[in-house]
Steps between C-alpha positions, in 0.01 A plus 500: 500500500206573269616856447851384412365257242283771337797737467715232342237417235455873406878545465525192276218618265638856451853382434385237252290756299789748468733252346237337280467814275787515257617842367443581124815543294575859392338614170736560213505871399339613165714608215572888506211726369560785230480806724491756211192348345329481836569867572364602156181302535439611856552864397237465229246357742568785743459760224165349406401555863618866474795440731733689270774591746585141601454384140765746377737397780474134398557583133803709591645208703439265210657739248803541723541124513451431129404798278255437217263693273211297637561637849536854365178469298311383807657784698382755241146363522504519880626861480214577263249350739655706780445815283873567476457563129825680425713216638278242332522673160879537521544134589249377242676695222806276548308175451379315193195296592179473303319765705797714603424786260129489577560529873768765456254709298244467778754599763606804293140617479441449869815693594382796288706452184189441291651580160776242540251252642276540195794442264597181681145368508445572131790270404462244779394141436331250724388141526179442298312444824606847614433686172181669620676606819772665292235692303327602821824645636569679172156659510551607859838650413350696209234636735766608750684663209188707424441318173144368542450431128780239487391373840148433372626322189729279707249407768246401237758257361551359850123455550475314168758252629356461847168619640637614835290741717817680601572577135150642457546719806814642342310566178242693702780703661639581156159615382476724806834653407358569154188657659273238343306472821191322366703212354706467816185502713351218291810281547504556876129435538522171309791383714328610819184306414689184404738474793375304796776637721495865394833673450484806732706698251211476253286716728757779485528465123123513459496820703773654286318419176179652636688813608623537143139479382401761764264250663596612846229337717567157341875544548441590865321167556790291370764691695302470823446130433875450465579694819248291693710191421796646695723383217838680528641483145298782340410698811653827376351464153156435648518800735611727218231364268227541763613859560480567126151349486384732779665797328328416172169510689604840646498358851813698579515439875499120470739529207745702711479243780578210264780692329656558842490126560664439162775752580567334836529162327735630231653839582707500178194483273467823302143421382390449861635840607346665193164332567505621860583852380215489248247393763615765748495768230146398405413545869663848475753401767774674307761495776508122538452453126817700438690272740382192311588644159841614623567146627415367154726755330783410739470140379462593131557863406382439143168336588247711302195434719695585815609831345143558380356464850775716647423771245127501575564518876750783454246695295234454767747614768579815302858404412466573129868477406536155654170400339617604154830316540333177612225513236760560230688187610170308498435577132511128409202435729266739318254332263228721353275194456499392865210656696685438827755762394249785469603646836869468411449697177300756698777539759773538239287747303440713809870495588594609147235773521667624820826538306313674215581223250157548353512285186632193685251555780213532252592167335508318836173649621321413176621138545377500859158628389474230231584226750271633772266796466571695818434858596866538595624413149256735328579779747872456433442519124293815550779658704752435220274657239449799730876547524516476123235778481263263325193592703252318281658161570572597859129555561400191300711260709417673825131448424574128454670497838202674663259243356700228677539701821211747514547595865867591471513868595850542356391389155201733514715791616754449224244480222346818638841667479535384140167656414623823661807496277283513188251741663215246521366642824156339487659156464756562771249610764313166539831309509616707796159466666517119483858499620406706806202278564732198520771685695411837650862548614649488152666842476563475126131427439398792722743726314348392169154569636611851593623563145175379343295715742713796400457431126125463554505852654412374846771717650373508863483118517847464348642756744337326798640164390858630471473696824391181679781289354770752589351565845520125571875497440519420130768759426581381151626714218223409257229586753643850560540550125143400421351703784698796368325454164162497679593828670610647166162423345319628809688827448382517138144434615524780753625733226200407285274566797666842543658412835864607444593487868401133532663428165828642632474279810452188290790594272717532809387160630570344162857635491556383859382146412727487195793600722404226748485250213858593405612459861331158528662366182731711287526232230145571386482803270129553434479780756736718287247502217209564736677783683566658163127497424423673830763768437368545145144548630621756757698686230848411635637387165866501597436253780269304270767446233757408766261241637419356157871460426533288816303224323516580130281226355233530231243629752738774613563592135125535447464714811794720400335547161181609676694739726669663201163519319348681799788752480426562130813319382339296226818387320656359818168347603467326162858371526445334839163358405648345184768338716234357731304360204814340356537311828131404521317549172179338631449743786187703429583765761827593328328514163218716634741747658695526175172569317425781748846651439451487123150641535626797696841570349515321164149507369609538138714187524209312653316497168792315342517251789170310506657241730549769762159651432332169573656500847238747624265203523739317734423710808434253787198683636454253785854553620537702817801674349278631218220586741727714718710651222593855600600627157352258245811281497528170680770445758591140574540403865697186568334261742722268696409142587661167566430154365452234763765228489363153431547264792310193397539200730701229335318200358809283510482156346817353357552206262527165673835337440501135395502287812845343533494122462786276596583304183492124503853392577720334243529130572853359495550145380627348822611166351735404781757238404502204741805273521438124505644344815633137463411303814742192560357155588478446876642166652244245612436520869625200707249330723595458861551138612350419839762375751462224756471584859834424665513259782519643840839454659487311815618704796810371667358519847183318405465179707373165385229475758153524343244724656240311688147499365276669744 
């Protein structure tokens, strides 16, 4: 019974609570909202959060519902923020808002049509609050248009209106473009000291200004400081700048490493490829340097510094035609006031010398020597003067080269050969001695030493030297020719010593060596003249004249004159000697021989020719040819020798290109146009009235008997 009573009370309480809570009446709906305005405003908020895709979708839906210029203007601004500049410019050109032309000009510049962008910005107007921003964008556009003078004038006007750090940064960039590095550096340093939160881009700009001032260690510090920040915006510029700073300090290995990083960050950068090529060329890694320069040329075939590097590498690799072509195309890069171009002038001069363009080569090598006094430049100048037969200047510049490179055996050998050419034997001998001391395997120096020993009448030593060279495999034409001359003089000595049998043996050896010289190199003709002298001394005049005619130069003419004089043919002898003197009026041997002919055959005429009479004093008594004269006349033997080619190691150091700097971006006036949304008044909410608990219906089967109280 107790349990039944408890259940009844619980049922009564639950049922009463359910029906005591009255339901609220339904709320009346608000008046309909303007969907177009809502879409426009939402799109603007999304654009400000860089959600450009959804923002454009909402604006398109709004424009489809109710087109308006306001929606199109906002759409153009969103397109500009999304960097879709061509679409933004096209759309903005159809609108007529206060900043339409300003923004269109900015978009034109950013899409690459800088000239049109500048024209629009020059005539654009703006709200007074935005006037300095308009000037800033104009200045930036002038800088992009490569007109830094107008850019500087405009940015100064902007700074006078508003002292904005960003405007001052742009002024510094303009000064960099005008190569006024000190002024730019001052602006950047002031800004860097003032800013509490440093602009990372200032570090890169400070480095660039210091590079322009050639303060490479200081520039290195700023670039490394920027890279330590792990800031991504100017990563390429910092890598390139750091590489340039290392290159300026001639730390070519670290420079090459940083240039490689710059190339990997921006493979389309021509300066990065050129910088890498420069560093590799300075390391004399010509193969990889060529690859880098060719990559730069593939990106920009007209880039002068890329062609310059390619030309230098081609010259060092021995491809002279390709070198000349590339260096000709790089003409705009040559500046005779830039010391870093000394090696480039040297390379072009040497290439022109190879093609026998002597005057052009001489001009380039003189410029190289003025920019950087190197032994290579002076040696090249000497070689040109030698080819021009100007032996005085050839010796003068070669002596300058030797003072800069005193242990260079090739320089010493060549100056010895030049002394031989003007018969300065006692000056040639020490040059060859020093050359051999520095390089005992220099065949040209040993050959010169043999000639000087011969001229100094040390015939056994000269013969031993040539025998040793030939026995060790040096079967060169000039060695056979010169040993043949030694044998010819040994024969004359034997004749003087009354040993005709030995003299005949040496004459035979001499003729055999001259034949071997012809077999070794038929292009050399000295042996014809020398064979003629041997035949003349042995009395075989027919063979002598035939030999002389094989190389009919002024020496052969002199020797033919002597041969005719020996045969008592004075008129013919005088004729040939006069021809020889016409070709070389300063040669004392020719003049002496002519005097001897006049003395013997035209003595009466000699009294009327004091100029010829004076020639008797010109006998070179110290000359071996005079010492071993068989008949009182002097035969001229033609020595053969070679000049050593100059193979100086390159001292490559190229000009540093200005470090590329991403310009400060033009700032569009993103004055989005919001639409005011009218919100209707909401109905007052009705308060719920509490209901009374309904009375419990009495069950039909409920009896009237009360429960007893227990």
